[in-house]
C-alpha positions in Angstrom: 0.2 -0.3 0.0 2.6 2.5 0.9 4.7 2.0 -2.3 1.3 2.7 -4.1 1.4 6.6 -3.1 4.0 7.9 -5.3 2.1 6.3 -8.1 -1.1 7.8 -7.7 0.9 11.6 -6.6 2.3 11.5 -9.9 -0.7 10.8 -11.5 -2.3 13.8 -9.4 0.4 16.6 -10.4 0.1 15.0 -13.9 -3.6 15.3 -14.0 -3.7 18.8 -12.0 -1.1 19.8 -15.1 -2.5 19.1 -18.3 -5.6 20.9 -16.5 -3.9 23.8 -15.8 -2.6 24.1 -19.4 -6.2 23.5 -20.3 -7.2 26.6 -18.2 -3.8 28.4 -19.5 -5.5 27.6 -22.9 -9.1 29.0 -22.4 -7.7 31.9 -20.7 -5.7 32.9 -23.7 -8.9 32.0 -25.8 -11.0 34.3 -24.2 -7.9 36.7 -23.7 -8.6 36.9 -27.7 -12.0 36.7 -28.1 -12.4 39.6 -25.1 -9.4 41.3 -26.5 -10.6 41.5 -30.0 -14.2 42.0 -29.2 -13.1 45.4 -27.3 -11.5 45.9 -30.4 -13.9 45.2 -32.6 -16.4 47.4 -30.2 -14.3 50.2 -30.2 -14.3 50.7 -34.0 -18.3 50.1 -34.0 -18.2 53.1 -31.6 -15.9 55.1 -33.9 -17.1 54.1 -36.8 -20.7 56.0 -35.4 -18.9 59.0 -33.5 -17.7 59.7 -36.8 -20.6 59.1 -38.4 -22.6 61.4 -36.1 -19.9 63.6 -36.1 -20.3 64.6 -39.6 -23.9 64.7 -39.9 -24.0 66.8 -37.5 -21.9 69.1 -38.8 -23.3 69.2 -42.3 -26.9 70.1 -40.3 -25.3 72.8 -38.4 -23.9 73.9 -42.0 -27.0 73.9 -43.7 -28.8 75.7 -40.9 -25.7 78.7 -40.9 -26.4 78.7 -44.9 -29.9 79.6 -44.2 -29.4 81.5 -42.0 -27.4 83.7 -44.2 -28.8 83.2 -47.6 -28.6 86.3 -49.0 -25.3 87.4 -48.0 -23.4 84.1 -48.5 -25.9 82.4 -50.5 -27.3 85.2 -52.3 -30.6 84.5 -53.6 -31.3 88.0 -54.5 -29.5 87.9 -56.7 -29.5 86.5 -60.7 -28.0 83.4 -62.4 -25.1 85.2 -63.3 -23.9 87.0 -60.7 -24.0 83.8 -59.1 -22.3 81.7 -61.6 -18.9 84.1 -61.4 -19.2 85.0 -57.5 -19.8 82.4 -55.5 -17.7 79.0 -55.3 -18.1 76.0 -57.6 -18.5 72.4 -57.2 -14.4 71.6 -59.2 -13.1 74.0 -55.9 -15.4 71.4 -53.8 -13.5 68.8 -55.2 -10.0 70.8 -54.8 -10.5 72.2 -51.4 -10.2 75.9 -52.7 -10.0 78.2 -49.7 -13.3 79.8 -51.3 -14.9 76.5 -49.9 -14.5 76.2 -46.7 -16.9 77.5 -43.4 -14.7 79.3 -41.3 -15.1 76.9 -37.9 -15.7 79.7 -35.8 -18.3 81.6 -37.6 -20.1 78.2 -38.0 -19.7 77.9 -34.0 -18.2 74.4 -34.3 -15.0 73.0 -35.1 -15.3 69.6 -33.8 -18.1 67.1 -32.3 -17.7 65.2 -28.9 -13.8 66.2 -29.1 -14.2 64.5 -33.0 -12.2 67.6 -35.5 -14.8 68.4 -38.5 -14.0 70.9 -41.3 -17.5 71.8 -43.9 -17.5 73.2 -47.3 -20.4 74.6 -49.6 -20.5 75.5 -53.3 -22.8 76.4 -55.6 -23.9 73.4 -58.3 -25.9 76.1 -60.6 -30.2 75.1 -61.8 -32.0 73.5 -61.6 -36.0 72.8 -63.2 -38.5 71.2 -61.7 -42.1 71.0 -61.7 -44.3 69.5 -58.3 -48.0 67.0 -58.6 -49.9 64.6 -57.7 -48.3 61.1 -59.2 -50.7 60.1 -61.8 -51.0 56.2 -61.2 -49.6 56.5 -57.8 -51.7 59.9 -56.7 -48.7 60.3 -55.0 -47.4 64.1 -54.2 -43.9 64.4 -55.7 -41.0 66.3 -57.8 -40.5 65.9 -61.2 -36.8 67.4 -62.1 -37.0 68.9 -66.6 -35.4 66.6 -68.4 -32.4 67.7 -70.4 -32.5 71.6 -68.7 -29.5 74.4 -68.5 -28.5 75.6 -65.6 -29.0 79.8 -66.1 -32.2 79.6 -68.9 -34.8 81.3 -69.0 -38.0 78.5 -69.3 -40.1 78.7 -72.4 -44.0 79.9 -72.0 -45.5 76.1 -71.8 -43.2 74.8 -69.3 -44.2 77.4 -67.5 -47.8 76.5 -68.4 -46.7 72.9 -67.4 -45.6 74.8 -63.8 -41.9 74.4 -63.9 -40.3 76.5 -61.6 -36.1 77.0 -61.5 -34.5 76.1 -57.6 -31.2 76.6 -57.4 -28.6 73.6 -56.2 -26.1 74.0 -53.1 -24.0 71.6 -51.9 -22.5 71.4 -48.0 -19.5 68.5 -48.2 -18.4 67.8 -43.9 -15.4 65.7 -42.9 -15.1 64.2 -39.7 -11.8 62.5 -38.4 -10.6 60.0 -35.5 -7.5 58.8 -34.3 -4.3 60.5 -35.3 -1.9 60.3 -38.5 0.2 58.9 -36.9 -0.6 55.3 -36.8 -2.5 54.7 -40.1 -4.5 51.3 -39.1 -6.7 54.0 -36.3 -6.9 57.1 -38.6 -10.8 57.4 -39.6 -12.3 60.0 -41.4 -15.8 59.6 -42.6 -17.5 63.2 -45.1 -20.7 63.9 -45.8 -22.4 65.5 -49.3 -26.0 67.0 -48.8 -27.5 68.8 -51.6 -30.2 71.2 -50.7 -32.3 74.2 -52.9 -34.6 76.8 -52.2 -38.0 76.6 -52.4 -38.4 78.5 -55.5 -40.1 82.5 -55.3 -40.6 82.2 -59.0 -44.6 81.4 -57.9 -46.4 83.5 -60.3 -47.2 80.8 -62.9 -50.8 81.4 -62.2 -52.7 84.6 -63.1 -55.1 83.8 -59.7 -53.7 81.5 -56.3 -55.9 81.4 -53.0 -54.9 78.6 -50.1 -58.5 78.6 -50.0 -61.2 76.9 -52.5 -63.7 79.1 -54.7 -65.0 78.7 -57.7 -65.3 81.3 -60.7 -68.7 82.2 -62.1 -71.0 84.7 -63.7 -69.2 86.4 -65.9 -65.8 86.9 -64.9 -63.2 86.6 -68.0 -59.7 86.6 -68.4 -57.0 86.4 -70.7 -53.5 86.9 -70.9 -50.0 88.4 -72.3 -46.9 89.4 -72.0 -45.8 92.7 -70.8 -42.4 92.1 -71.8 -41.3 94.8 -69.5 -43.2 96.9 -70.8 -42.5 97.3 -74.5 -45.7 95.7 -75.1 -48.8 96.8 -73.2 -51.7 94.9 -72.5 -53.9 97.6 -75.3 -51.4 96.7 -78.4 -50.1 93.8 -77.6 -51.6 90.2 -78.4 -53.9 88.4 -76.2 -54.3 84.7 -75.8 -56.5 82.5 -73.1 -57.5 80.4 -71.3 -55.8 81.8 -68.0 -54.7 79.3 -65.5 -56.7 79.9 -61.4 -55.2 77.5 -59.3 -55.7 76.7 -55.2 -54.4 74.5 -51.7 -58.2 73.7 -52.3 -60.6 73.2 -54.4 -61.1 75.3 -58.0 -63.7 74.9 -60.4 -64.8 77.7 -62.6 -67.8 78.2 -65.3 -65.9 80.3 -67.4 -64.5 79.0 -70.3 -61.4 81.4 -70.2 -60.4 80.9 -66.8 -59.3 77.1 -66.2 -59.2 75.3 -62.3 -56.2 74.1 -61.4 -57.2 72.1 -57.3 -54.7 71.1 -54.6 -51.8 72.1 -56.0 -50.2 72.3 -51.8 -48.0 75.3 -52.6 -46.6 76.7 -49.4 -46.5 80.7 -48.9 -44.0 82.0 -46.3 -45.7 85.3 -44.7 -42.9 88.0 -46.0 -41.3 90.1 -42.6 -40.9 93.5 -42.4 -37.2 94.6 -40.7 -37.9 96.2 -37.7 -34.3 97.1 -37.0 -34.0 99.6 -40.2 -34.5 102.9 -39.1 -37.8 105.1 -40.7 -36.1 107.3 -43.4 -38.7 108.9 -46.2 -37.7 112.0 -47.1 -39.3 115.4 -45.6 -40.5 116.4 -48.6 -43.1 113.6 -48.5 -43.9 113.5 -44.8 -41.3 111.6 -43.2 -39.0 110.5 -41.8 -41.9 107.8 -40.6 -44.8 108.6 -42.3 -44.7 108.7 -46.8 -48.2 111.1 -47.1 -46.9 114.0 -50.1 -45.6 114.6 -53.4 -41.9 113.2 -53.2 -39.3 111.1 -54.7 -37.6 107.8 -54.1 -34.1 106.7 -55.5 -32.7 103.4 -55.9 -32.4 102.0 -52.2 -34.5 100.4 -49.1 -37.0 102.2 -47.1 -39.1 102.1 -44.3 -42.2 104.0 -43.2 -45.2 103.5 -40.8 -47.7 103.7 -43.4 -48.6 105.4 -46.7 -50.9 107.6 -47.9 -50.1 108.5 -51.3 -53.7 110.1 -53.4 -55.4 113.2 -53.6 -53.1 114.5 -56.6 -49.9 113.8 -54.3 -47.5 112.0 -56.9 -44.6 109.4 -55.8 -41.4 109.7 -57.6 -40.0 106.4 -58.1 -36.0 106.6 -59.1 -34.7 103.5 -60.2 -34.9 99.9 -57.9 -36.8 101.0 -54.6 -38.0 98.7 -51.5 -40.2 100.3 -48.5 -41.2 98.2 -45.8 -44.4 99.8 -44.8 -45.7 98.9 -40.8 -49.2 99.6 -41.5 -51.8 100.6 -43.9 -51.1 101.1 -47.4 -53.4 103.0 -50.0 -51.6 104.1 -53.4 -54.7 105.5 -56.0 -56.3 108.2 -57.6 -59.1 109.9 -57.0 -60.0 111.2 -60.0 -60.0 107.4 -62.6 -57.7 105.9 -65.0 -57.2 108.8 -67.2 -55.8 111.2 -64.6 -52.4 111.8 -63.4 -51.0 108.1 -62.1 -50.1 108.3 -58.5 -46.9 106.8 -59.4 -44.0 108.0 -62.1 -41.4 105.5 -62.8 -37.7 106.7 -63.8 -36.5 104.7 -66.1 -40.3 104.4 -67.8 -39.4 100.3 -68.0 -36.6 99.6 -65.2 -37.5 100.7 -62.4 -39.4 99.3 -59.9 -41.3 99.7 -57.0 -41.8 97.0 -54.2 -43.4 97.3 -51.2 -43.1 94.9 -48.3 -46.5 95.4 -45.7 -46.2 94.1 -42.0 -49.4 92.6 -40.6 -50.9 95.3 -38.4 -53.9 96.0 -36.3 -56.5 98.3 -38.4 -57.5 100.0 -35.4 -54.8 101.5 -34.2 -55.1 104.6 -33.5 -52.1 105.8 -35.4 -54.5 104.8 -38.4 -57.4 107.0 -37.7 -59.2 108.2 -40.8 -56.7 106.3 -43.5 -57.9 103.7 -45.8 -56.7 100.8 -43.8 -57.6 98.1 -45.8 -56.9 97.4 -49.8 -60.1 99.2 -51.6 -60.0 100.1 -55.2 -63.7 101.0 -56.0 -65.3 103.6 -57.8 -63.1 104.4 -61.1 -59.3 104.5 -58.8 -56.5 103.2 -60.6 -53.3 101.4 -58.8 -50.0 100.1 -59.1 -48.5 99.7 -63.1 -50.8 98.6 -65.2 -49.0 98.7 -68.5 -46.1 97.4 -66.0 -47.1 94.7 -63.9 -43.5 94.1 -63.0 -42.8 97.3 -61.5 -45.3 97.4 -58.8 -44.7 94.3 -56.3 -47.4 94.6 -53.4 -46.3 92.0 -50.9 -48.3 91.7 -47.4 -48.6 89.9 -44.7 -52.0 91.6 -43.7 -54.1 89.3 -41.4 -57.6 90.4 -43.0 -59.6 91.9 -46.1 -60.2 93.7 -49.0 -61.8 94.9 -51.9 -61.6 95.3 -55.4 -65.2 96.2 -57.7 -66.4 99.2 -59.3 -64.7 100.0 -62.4 -61.6 99.8 -60.6 -58.3 99.1 -62.2 -55.1 97.5 -60.7 -51.9 96.5 -62.4 -49.1 94.9 -60.9 -48.8 91.7 -58.4 -50.6 90.8 -54.9 -48.6 87.8 -53.1 -50.1 88.4 -49.8 -51.0 84.9 -47.4 -53.1 85.9 -44.7 -55.4 88.1 -46.9 -58.9 87.7 -47.8 -59.4 89.7 -51.2 -63.1 90.0 -52.8 -62.8 90.8 -56.5 -66.4 91.3 -58.2 -67.8 93.9 -60.4 -67.0 95.6 -63.6 -63.1 95.3 -61.9 -59.5 94.9 -64.2 -56.7 94.2 -62.6 -53.1 93.5 -64.8 -50.5 91.4 -63.7 -50.8 88.0 -61.0 -53.0 87.6 -57.5 -51.6 85.0 -54.8 -53.8 85.2 -51.2 -55.5 83.2 -48.4 -58.9 83.1 -49.8 -61.4 85.0 -53.4 -64.0 84.8 -49.7 -65.2 81.3 -51.8 -66.1 83.0 -55.3 -65.1 85.5 -58.2 -68.3 86.9 -59.8 -69.8 89.8 -61.3 -67.5 91.4 -64.4 -64.8 90.8 -62.8 -61.9 90.4 -66.0 -58.0 88.9 -65.2 -55.1 90.0 -67.6 -52.1 87.6 -66.6 -48.6 89.1 -67.4 -46.8 85.4 -68.0 -43.6 87.5 -67.9 -44.2 87.6 -63.8 -43.7 83.5 -64.1 -39.5 84.5 -64.2 -40.0 86.2 -61.2 -38.5 86.3 -58.0 -40.5 87.4 -54.7 -38.2 89.0 -52.3 -39.4 86.0 -49.7 -38.2 83.7 -48.2 -40.0 80.5 -49.0 -37.7 78.3 -47.8 -35.1 75.6 -47.9 -35.6 72.0 -48.6 -32.5 68.9 -48.4 -32.3 66.9 -51.8 -29.8 64.7 -51.6 -27.5 63.3 -49.3 -24.4 61.1 -49.5 -22.5 59.1 -46.4 -18.8 57.9 -47.4 -15.2 57.1 -46.2 -12.8 58.9 -48.1 -9.8 57.0 -46.7 -8.7 55.1 -44.2 -5.3 55.4 -43.8 -2.4 57.8 -43.4 -3.0 61.6 -45.3 -3.9 65.0 -43.7 -7.6 66.9 -42.6 -8.5 69.5 -45.0 
């Protein structure tokens, strides 16, 4: 018995050794798997962090560009001006300095300690048409095939509902890791395309957000004023004209056709409340415009406008007036009387009035015409050249056109209810909240087709139209 003990002891040692080896092997395997899992998890975390950083940077740049649309994107400039002054797609690809948005200006140089840079460029223009798909009924945007950036739309394309939109690109780049370790150097790039909603919205003669019908003896025709060189009285006139609505629109008048459920957005204009009142003293200024005066090219602000009864407003060049309250621009002696607005140069001078919402009961306006109303053979605007008079209004109220009056120009008033009936002639285009449900009587609409290419002075908003994420570089290199 005593001799067998060493044998059992040796066997136990062997068993223990084998067991320890097995435990060590298992530990090694588990350690390797743990390290591998941790490495993979770290990589996944890095990739997620990169993606979030790049996307956050792109979104921040998008908001920044929206808020600086006029100064940076030049949304109020013509295509030819933009194409020579804004950074291009080629410059973006070459990392040209002009395409870089300064991190301090953007308010962000890193996200979660991940360094980011953002660049942008102007790609040009596209022509699109929105509407319901005839097969599916879904609302969709349809690009115009073969459209060349910077080209004016034809009459047929405008009639079909196409509008021109500028297209911009934002490119953000995020980096994580160190260039000293190419295996850990990671980058994520996001390219975002966006476009301002077109402000060329005057593609129809009549439009209201609320549905309506055209009845009775109303009539419509259209002509191209060509900037006043073809007055309505001598130009060729055709019909029918198109009237639309976001609601149901119908017409029993052959010369006016209706389009329903257009789903158009009408942003409310804003008056610059920080601007000082600066009307010339001869006109009643600096805070009101009530007397005969001349306004040269520039931007003005007034509490209200009351030019009538023999007063004469001369517009020398391109004039914009911000108005806090009501606007009265008319003659009191009929269409043959001397007009209240004189344009110099006769064909190219232009008056744009941007009117804020206001309370007609305000004592400041006591005795003034506080609603938009024309009747008794009054005339307002520019009958021969509707492009010269643009009224963009945020007024939440009502107006009335009837009784043999006439108006020439553009009325864009997203909150206005405008009643039109009687023996009234309108030359230009109208976009309002409501026509009171019906257009009746002897109302005559003369649509100036040249207005379809006009940009209204409203910020119609921006939409993202494309998004692409990529990993441009997995090792080495530098971030730019």
